[in-house]
Wavefront OBJ file of the C-alpha trace (Angstrom):
o trace
v 21.012 -58.860 64.713
v 24.210 -56.838 64.840
v 25.163 -55.425 68.214
v 25.334 -51.643 68.550
v 27.919 -50.604 71.119
v 27.776 -47.630 73.474
v 30.527 -45.019 73.406
v 31.052 -41.585 74.825
v 31.664 -39.027 72.070
v 35.181 -38.451 73.402
v 35.902 -42.151 72.770
v 35.107 -41.938 69.067
v 36.375 -38.451 68.340
v 38.036 -35.298 69.625
v 35.754 -32.511 70.875
v 36.958 -29.076 69.763
v 35.627 -25.646 70.680
v 36.272 -22.371 68.896
v 36.891 -18.693 69.510
v 36.297 -15.225 68.086
v 39.129 -12.831 67.249
v 38.594 -9.294 68.529
v 36.209 -7.454 66.225
v 37.858 -4.181 67.260
v 41.001 -5.149 65.365
v 40.382 -4.832 61.591
v 43.492 -6.855 60.790
v 41.801 -9.938 62.268
v 39.232 -10.193 59.466
v 38.903 -10.406 55.661
v 41.660 -12.993 55.452
v 41.747 -16.433 53.839
v 40.935 -18.700 56.805
v 37.406 -20.147 56.834
v 35.644 -19.321 60.092
v 32.116 -20.523 60.874
v 29.531 -19.132 63.302
v 26.079 -20.559 64.173
v 24.559 -17.730 62.133
v 26.207 -19.193 59.031
v 24.147 -22.354 59.525
v 20.847 -20.679 60.466
v 19.433 -20.793 56.929
v 21.870 -23.350 55.574
v 20.350 -26.515 54.131
v 23.428 -28.379 52.901
v 25.387 -31.036 54.751
v 28.832 -29.717 53.826
v 30.179 -26.250 54.490
v 33.415 -24.685 53.309
v 33.252 -21.112 54.603
v 31.073 -18.655 56.475
v 30.058 -15.067 55.914
v 33.355 -13.799 57.318
v 36.909 -15.021 56.877
v 39.684 -14.380 59.376
v 43.387 -13.685 58.951
v 46.323 -15.590 60.380
v 46.700 -12.681 62.834
v 43.113 -13.176 63.945
v 43.555 -16.929 64.217
v 46.693 -16.583 66.328
v 45.165 -13.895 68.533
v 42.624 -16.227 70.146
v 42.094 -19.871 70.996
v 40.763 -20.859 67.575
v 41.600 -24.419 66.590
v 41.772 -25.674 63.023
v 39.411 -28.522 62.157
v 40.392 -30.956 59.403
v 38.178 -31.826 56.454
v 35.477 -34.274 57.562
v 35.056 -32.791 61.032
v 31.434 -32.536 62.145
v 30.372 -29.115 63.396
v 27.734 -29.009 66.146
v 26.478 -25.651 67.434
v 26.449 -25.714 71.221
v 24.617 -22.462 71.928
v 22.386 -19.803 70.366
v 20.974 -22.213 69.229
v 21.998 -25.773 70.043
v 21.928 -28.332 67.270
v 23.032 -26.933 63.919
v 25.068 -29.695 62.269
v 27.364 -29.631 59.225
v 30.415 -31.403 57.851
v 33.584 -29.431 57.099
v 34.328 -29.811 53.386
v 37.795 -28.349 53.923
v 40.035 -27.229 56.755
v 38.318 -24.513 58.798
v 37.725 -23.156 62.296
v 34.701 -21.922 64.259
v 33.729 -19.430 66.897
v 32.956 -20.401 70.490
v 29.388 -21.358 69.562
v 30.457 -24.866 68.534
v 31.552 -28.114 70.110
v 32.738 -29.852 66.956
v 33.848 -33.468 66.677
v 36.911 -34.656 64.767
v 35.935 -38.294 64.105
v 38.343 -41.108 64.890
v 38.230 -43.193 61.717
v 38.896 -46.364 63.670
v 35.466 -46.101 65.287
v 33.164 -43.835 63.301
v 32.535 -42.729 59.737
v 32.356 -38.951 59.289
v 29.043 -38.954 57.396
v 27.502 -41.422 59.838
v 28.596 -39.154 62.698
v 26.803 -36.234 61.016
v 23.520 -38.170 60.914
v 24.147 -39.504 64.415
v 24.365 -35.960 65.797
v 21.288 -34.886 63.813
v 19.442 -37.843 65.349
v 20.634 -37.006 68.883
v 20.114 -33.246 68.597
v 17.135 -33.107 70.982
v 18.860 -35.306 73.547
v 22.030 -33.168 73.507
v 19.992 -29.967 73.641
v 18.306 -31.298 76.777
v 21.726 -31.510 78.432
v 22.336 -27.794 77.962
v 22.332 -25.380 80.875
v 22.336 -21.640 81.436
v 20.026 -18.770 82.348
v 20.395 -16.231 79.508
v 20.588 -18.998 76.908
v 21.227 -22.722 77.087
v 24.675 -23.992 76.220
v 26.302 -27.414 75.995
v 29.731 -27.370 77.614
v 32.767 -29.221 76.311
v 32.645 -31.604 79.246
v 28.989 -32.411 78.621
v 29.644 -32.955 74.920
v 32.557 -35.288 75.641
v 30.364 -37.425 77.886
v 27.376 -37.726 75.556
v 26.660 -41.442 75.144
v 25.740 -42.772 71.699
v 25.253 -46.208 70.174
v 26.986 -47.141 66.922
v 27.353 -50.319 64.820
v 30.520 -51.493 63.062
v 32.129 -49.243 60.456
v 30.810 -51.233 57.501
v 27.233 -50.899 58.696
v 27.782 -47.212 59.444
v 28.898 -46.583 55.873
v 25.948 -48.469 54.429
v 23.489 -46.522 56.606
v 25.062 -43.179 55.757
v 25.047 -44.162 52.066
v 21.266 -44.681 52.166
v 20.601 -41.376 53.913
v 23.147 -39.553 51.765
v 21.499 -40.771 48.565
v 18.316 -38.941 49.598
v 20.166 -35.785 50.576
v 22.207 -35.974 47.361
v 19.034 -35.837 45.277
v 17.656 -32.954 47.357
v 20.890 -31.058 46.752
v 20.833 -31.918 43.032
v 17.371 -30.344 42.851
v 18.785 -27.228 44.440
v 21.640 -27.184 41.921
v 19.115 -27.499 39.099
v 17.358 -24.454 40.511
v 20.733 -22.717 40.716
v 21.709 -23.526 37.136
v 18.428 -23.833 35.292
v 18.343 -23.938 31.504
v 14.947 -23.213 29.972
v 13.769 -25.937 27.605
v 12.359 -24.928 24.179
v 8.848 -23.536 24.555
v 7.220 -20.901 22.369
v 10.460 -20.781 20.403
v 10.657 -17.133 19.377
v 9.880 -15.825 22.856
v 12.268 -18.246 24.527
v 15.153 -17.462 22.197
v 14.797 -13.898 23.418
v 14.473 -15.090 27.022
v 17.505 -17.380 26.933
v 19.728 -14.674 25.455
v 18.442 -12.108 27.948
v 18.406 -14.040 31.209
v 21.538 -14.101 33.323
v 23.086 -17.510 33.925
v 22.487 -17.474 37.670
v 20.019 -19.256 39.889
v 16.465 -19.930 38.814
v 14.856 -17.356 41.067
v 17.314 -14.698 39.903
v 16.596 -15.615 36.300
v 12.887 -15.125 36.876
v 13.456 -11.764 38.553
v 15.842 -10.717 35.761
v 13.100 -11.511 33.261
v 10.586 -9.459 35.240
v 12.965 -6.490 35.436
v 13.784 -6.680 31.742
v 10.106 -6.615 30.792
v 8.457 -4.422 33.413
v 11.220 -2.114 34.652
v 13.439 -1.654 31.590
v 10.653 -2.392 29.036
v 13.127 -4.075 26.676
v 10.559 -6.032 24.591
v 8.344 -2.942 24.229
v 10.783 -0.250 23.150
v 9.277 -0.028 19.661
v 5.893 0.918 21.139
v 4.679 4.411 21.984
v 4.814 5.427 25.642
v 2.729 7.681 27.865
v 3.322 9.514 31.140
v 2.054 7.871 34.357
v 2.694 7.870 38.093
v 5.266 5.153 37.363
v 7.016 7.293 34.771
v 6.795 6.541 31.059
v 4.904 3.295 30.371
v 3.669 1.677 27.120
v 0.316 2.810 25.749
v -2.476 0.478 26.835
v -0.937 -0.077 30.264
v -2.352 1.732 33.275
v -1.961 2.400 36.983
v -3.935 0.306 39.452
v -3.820 -0.598 43.131
v -3.121 -4.092 44.415
v -6.651 -4.379 45.808
v -8.024 -4.419 42.234
v -5.971 -7.497 41.339
v -5.858 -9.506 44.568
v -7.681 -10.592 47.679
v -5.956 -10.447 51.050
v -5.694 -12.581 54.157
v -3.994 -11.279 57.260
v -3.843 -11.838 60.984
v -3.768 -15.603 60.630
v -4.301 -18.210 63.301
v -2.843 -18.114 66.788
v -1.309 -21.584 66.917
v -1.605 -24.149 69.644
v 1.357 -26.365 68.870
v 0.795 -30.111 68.763
v 3.536 -32.406 67.455
v 0.961 -35.153 66.829
v -1.055 -33.047 64.394
v -1.050 -33.394 60.609
v -1.585 -29.660 60.131
v 1.176 -27.098 59.790
v 1.347 -23.391 60.412
v 3.711 -20.964 58.689
v 5.541 -18.180 60.504
v 8.056 -15.516 59.555
v 10.969 -17.937 59.184
v 9.049 -19.811 56.482
v 9.331 -16.869 54.079
v 12.876 -16.568 52.784
v 14.944 -16.535 49.608
v 11.863 -15.419 47.630
v 9.951 -18.647 48.300
v 7.684 -20.110 50.959
v 9.251 -23.123 52.634
v 7.923 -25.692 55.085
v 11.358 -26.202 56.633
v 10.479 -24.196 59.748
v 6.730 -24.817 59.792
v 5.308 -26.015 63.108
v 2.590 -28.570 63.758
v -0.514 -27.224 65.471
v -3.861 -28.506 66.647
v -6.295 -29.111 63.788
v -8.798 -26.396 63.014
v -11.715 -26.312 60.653
v -10.604 -25.292 57.149
v -10.684 -21.516 56.802
v -9.490 -18.822 54.406
v -6.308 -18.733 56.482
v -5.014 -21.726 54.519
v -2.343 -21.207 51.886
v -2.929 -21.963 48.202
v -0.511 -22.495 45.326
v 0.743 -19.210 43.785
v -0.176 -17.161 46.863
v 2.358 -14.483 47.718
v 3.166 -14.243 51.440
v 4.502 -11.118 53.135
v 6.005 -10.956 56.620
v 3.963 -8.231 58.258
v 5.373 -7.774 61.757
v 8.673 -7.667 63.585
v 12.159 -6.425 62.883
v 14.597 -7.835 60.351
v 12.184 -9.920 58.298
v 9.305 -7.420 57.974
v 8.462 -6.868 54.305
v 10.087 -10.112 53.197
v 8.150 -11.673 50.322
v 7.889 -15.296 49.184
v 5.859 -17.218 46.609
v 4.058 -20.461 47.495
v 5.016 -22.638 44.540
v 3.278 -25.819 45.633
v -0.208 -26.526 46.940
v 0.053 -26.425 50.726
v -2.833 -28.613 51.798
v -3.359 -28.493 55.574
v -1.065 -25.460 55.925
v -2.234 -22.234 57.571
v -0.578 -18.883 58.336
v 0.045 -17.399 61.742
v -0.648 -13.823 62.791
v 2.649 -12.494 61.415
v 1.843 -13.212 57.754
v -0.270 -11.475 55.107
v -1.353 -13.508 52.083
v -1.793 -11.759 48.739
v -3.912 -13.956 46.431
v -4.245 -12.936 42.748
v -7.852 -12.955 41.573
v -7.013 -14.340 38.119
v -4.431 -16.685 36.589
v -3.496 -13.933 34.141
v -1.773 -11.877 36.857
v -0.671 -14.574 39.322
v 2.980 -14.613 38.191
v 3.126 -10.889 37.501
v 1.862 -9.907 40.961
v 4.238 -12.217 42.795
v 7.255 -11.035 40.798
v 6.216 -7.415 41.186
v 6.086 -7.726 44.972
v 9.400 -9.611 45.090
v 10.927 -6.692 43.206
v 9.613 -4.195 45.793
v 10.536 -5.749 49.137
v 12.419 -2.692 50.423
v 9.519 -0.440 49.430
v 7.086 -2.743 51.233
v 9.282 -2.783 54.339
v 9.276 1.034 54.367
v 5.451 1.033 54.445
v 5.507 -0.320 57.997
v 4.175 1.698 60.919
v 4.997 1.679 64.618
v 8.016 2.107 66.851
v 11.239 0.117 66.823
v 10.534 -3.453 67.864
v 6.782 -3.020 67.393
v 6.568 -2.323 63.661
v 3.878 -3.876 61.511
v 2.563 -3.705 57.975
v -1.204 -2.997 58.023
v -3.262 -4.903 55.453
v -4.875 -1.665 54.263
v -1.471 -0.311 53.250
v -0.727 -3.449 51.284
v -4.131 -3.296 49.580
v -3.569 0.302 48.489
v -0.095 -0.351 47.069
v 0.064 1.192 43.561
v 0.896 -1.305 40.831
v 1.491 -0.872 37.126
v -0.838 -3.115 35.112
v 0.424 -4.217 31.676
v -2.032 -4.948 28.888
v -3.413 -8.458 28.439
v -1.133 -9.312 25.509
v 2.014 -8.487 27.513
v 0.826 -10.589 30.443
v 0.025 -13.572 28.198
v 3.482 -13.397 26.604
v 5.152 -13.041 30.014
v 3.231 -16.023 31.402
v 4.300 -18.162 28.432
v 7.929 -17.712 29.474
v 7.630 -17.623 33.253
v 5.323 -20.672 33.605
v 8.039 -23.268 32.737
v 10.366 -21.639 35.275
v 7.682 -21.611 37.970
v 6.684 -25.227 37.375
v 10.296 -26.407 37.323
v 10.722 -24.743 40.713
v 7.502 -26.392 41.868
v 8.630 -29.859 40.735
v 12.058 -29.553 42.335
v 10.710 -28.185 45.616
v 7.967 -30.820 45.783
v 10.354 -33.702 45.073
v 12.830 -32.405 47.637
v 10.028 -32.161 50.172
v 9.021 -35.798 49.614
v 12.625 -36.969 49.811
v 13.173 -34.987 53.012
v 10.093 -36.626 54.554
v 11.409 -40.070 53.608
v 14.839 -39.233 55.024
v 13.303 -37.964 58.256
v 11.301 -41.194 58.637
v 14.291 -43.430 57.926
v 16.893 -41.513 59.934
v 15.675 -42.238 63.487
v 14.904 -45.870 62.652
v 18.296 -46.462 61.053
v 20.267 -44.537 63.672
v 18.577 -46.373 66.546
v 19.081 -49.803 65.018
v 15.300 -50.377 64.848
v 15.580 -50.763 61.073
v 18.515 -52.745 59.710
v 20.127 -52.670 56.297
v 18.729 -56.150 55.685
v 15.209 -54.751 56.120
v 15.625 -52.398 53.158
l 1 2 3 4 5 6 7 8 9 10 11 12 13 14 15 16 17 18 19 20 21 22 23 24 25 26 27 28 29 30 31 32 33 34 35 36 37 38 39 40 41 42 43 44 45 46 47 48 49 50 51 52 53 54 55 56 57 58 59 60 61 62 63 64 65 66 67 68 69 70 71 72 73 74 75 76 77 78 79 80 81 82 83 84 85 86 87 88 89 90 91 92 93 94 95 96 97 98 99 100 101 102 103 104 105 106 107 108 109 110 111 112 113 114 115 116 117 118 119 120 121 122 123 124 125 126 127 128 129 130 131 132 133 134 135 136 137 138 139 140 141 142 143 144 145 146 147 148 149 150 151 152 153 154 155 156 157 158 159 160 161 162 163 164 165 166 167 168 169 170 171 172 173 174 175 176 177 178 179 180 181 182 183 184 185 186 187 188 189 190 191 192 193 194 195 196 197 198 199 200 201 202 203 204 205 206 207 208 209 210 211 212 213 214 215 216 217 218 219 220 221 222 223 224 225 226 227 228 229 230 231 232 233 234 235 236 237 238 239 240 241 242 243 244 245 246 247 248 249 250 251 252 253 254 255 256 257 258 259 260 261 262 263 264 265 266 267 268 269 270 271 272 273 274 275 276 277 278 279 280 281 282 283 284 285 286 287 288 289 290 291 292 293 294 295 296 297 298 299 300 301 302 303 304 305 306 307 308 309 310 311 312 313 314 315 316 317 318 319 320 321 322 323 324 325 326 327 328 329 330 331 332 333 334 335 336 337 338 339 340 341 342 343 344 345 346 347 348 349 350 351 352 353 354 355 356 357 358 359 360 361 362 363 364 365 366 367 368 369 370 371 372 373 374 375 376 377 378 379 380 381 382 383 384 385 386 387 388 389 390 391 392 393 394 395 396 397 398 399 400 401 402 403 404 405 406 407 408 409 410 411 412 413 414 415 416 417 418 419 420 421 422 423 424 425 426 427
């Protein structure tokens, strides 16, 4: 069996911190230098990053102790929070929230180093110190001890793990550049020429807006006055309670990392979908109505910042419950399941403004959600809409489900490969 040797991180790479140019000086920002903060990685799922939300100028760069990191450097957030990891896909710099590693190619492969830091995240986080928030200092980071095999083995290990992440990212790109396959030809010719060539979720929302906000397919019909303005004859006003059942005030979790059951919180509702990325394991409970079903729409119902955020559960979430910050909206019939979800996604700001309470204590009462007015198209319009939206929804479902399985496989393999427990010969 190949020997894995111990090294301090400073022996296999150069540890580099970052800095923040003064935000009081406008000339420091909106330049052409990529500058990354931990916030840029908070909802980031890729391995490689090229730029953050803000760019800095050469004046900003020179005004502080920023240091440029070459392509292939591995970024590691060292505070607020500890443990975000990414690989620089081009030259860039960071703020002071990172202790990045420029790998020494004589000892370590850049991609292997990325997975090595992912694997050692908890250990490094445990070395942090501080009262207001924990932070890993440069000295601590330099003295972190890791075990690595020879370069050839490193590259073979990182190739295996990368192949899984590559497929996960391909699925995301498919969602970002989805082309609808022929289905109900006449309707889809209209759909393809109408939908914007953007990501899959945006295409679906563009379709909803075209049909149920701009009424493009119905302009040759007669219209009538309603509380929603002029709507096609045969459509009528309803309230959400007529179309859906509601679940709110979910379980109060008792976290248990050995459990097979998951619980969803506010961070699991983002980018218009429900994700398990931030779900937590909790002690098993008897199956209740608090469990999430496929095509449920989830709404964040408490807090600041994410209150009113809506997401659709595309896949069947067996053994997944909601916590007390989530309200589930469950369509009563398949006829309206896509329409309701898309309608609520289109009204997130309106839903947020329905909240009650003081700053920091706001919440969205279930009764307000139940009484939300909703325009109800006639059955023929809903059937036609479903014929177009179903292939989009199921393509999203397939891509998300496959990515979830691949991520589980990667997460099982990663610690065994990075510890040397599982060798390349075993695969």
